[in-house]
Every structure is written in structure tokens, then in C-alpha cells.
Phi, psi and omega in degrees: 000319181299318181294319180293326176295318178298316180296317180298315181292320179296318179297322181292327185264334183303309180297317179295317178295323180292324178292328183270359183295124178289158178245171178119179186296325180294314178299313181300318180291320177298320179296319179295318179299310181297319180297316179294320178297317179293319178299315180294321181294320182280320182053053183300142172280169179300317181295319178296316180298319179296324179283325183280329185304309180295330177294314179297314181295322179295315179291323175302316180297320180292320177294318179297320178295320179293321177299315180297319179297316179294322179296317180293328182274353185302316179300319178293323178292319177299316179297316181294318179291326175297320177294324177298319177298315179298318178300313181296320178294322184282316188233351181086357177222160177265129182292156178300321181295325178290319177300316179296321179295319178297313180297319179294321181291330178294332174073218190312156181279133175290348179299325180295314178295323177302314179296319179297319180292320178297317177298318178303311183295323178298316180289319180296323178294337176282335183270319184276151175279166178300322179295321179292321178296317178297318179296321180295323181287335185253353183297139176269120180258137178094176180248125180145183181280146175287158179295136175230123177293146184282355178082000180282193183299330183267010185298325178294316179293321179298320179294321178297316178296321179297317180300313178296317180300320179295316179298320179297315179296323178295315180296319178299318179293318179301322184268002180288150176300325181297316180290316179301322177296321178294319178295319179299318179295321178292327182286333184283000000 
């Protein structure tokens, strides 16, 4: 159940995170740093890279399609949310027709991407060794200090958020063009 919750949360955030991803040289360099760190931690063999590459490219394509779909639906979502604001100002509630418009504008179900990610992890776990999976879970991505909980009342929650954040960063790094290029080079 814990793993499925992680997959569900990652699926919900990957498209939003991908849409909000800044571009430019700083972003590109951060992506390269994380990709290289992940590449060194995994140390994929040629055969592993050849098996993992189509999985990564397939999931990358699905995320890109969802981003494009959300981008295309943004004007309709803005209109529906603007109507929701107008409804709330006028009557204090959002009308059923506005709720339906918002749901229609949101488009595709995140459940499909969730299933795709779950399938990816099942297949990737067949390709990677136990040591590589452990290395992926423990690799430090990026340049800077690791997260340290303050030990206060929220330290358990902070650690949970950190755990989810780390998983999200690993998935982001796995699906980055920089990492896919490294896997492609290893596969060749």
C-alpha cells in the first residue's frame, strides 16, 4: 500500500512538476548533475541499459503527452475556474455545471499514468539488481546539504515529506533527457 501511495502521489505531481520545470542553463546543469549522480550510483551494464532504455523512453513519451494535453486544456480550465470564482462571488457555491466544466477541462485520468509508472517500476525491478535498487534509493541528488529534520514535533512528518521528495527527484532524474542520454550511450 505504501508503494502504491508513493506511485499515486508521484503520478499526480509529475505532470504538474514537469509543467512548472524552469528552463535554461541552470536547469540543464542541475539535470546533468542529478543524471550523472544517478548513473554513477546505478552503474548499469550494457544489457541493463538496453533493457531499461525503451522503458524510460516510453514513460518519457507518456509524461510528454500528458503535459501537452494539460497545456492544450489550460484555456478551458482557466475559463472554468474563472466561472467557479464568479459562482462563488454570486451565490457562495460552485454550480454543478461549473464543476462539470472544471472536470472536463482537466481532461485525462491520472490513473493511466499511475498504472504506467507502476508497470515501469515492476519492469525496472526485473532489470536492476538489489544493490542497484538500494543505491537508487540512497543516492544523493544535486549539489548541497542533505535534508535534516529539526527533531521537533514535525520531524516525523518532515522525514515523510523528505522521503516523498527524494522519490520524486529520483523519478524526475530518471526521466530527464540527460539521464536517458547516458543510458542510451551505455546501451550503444
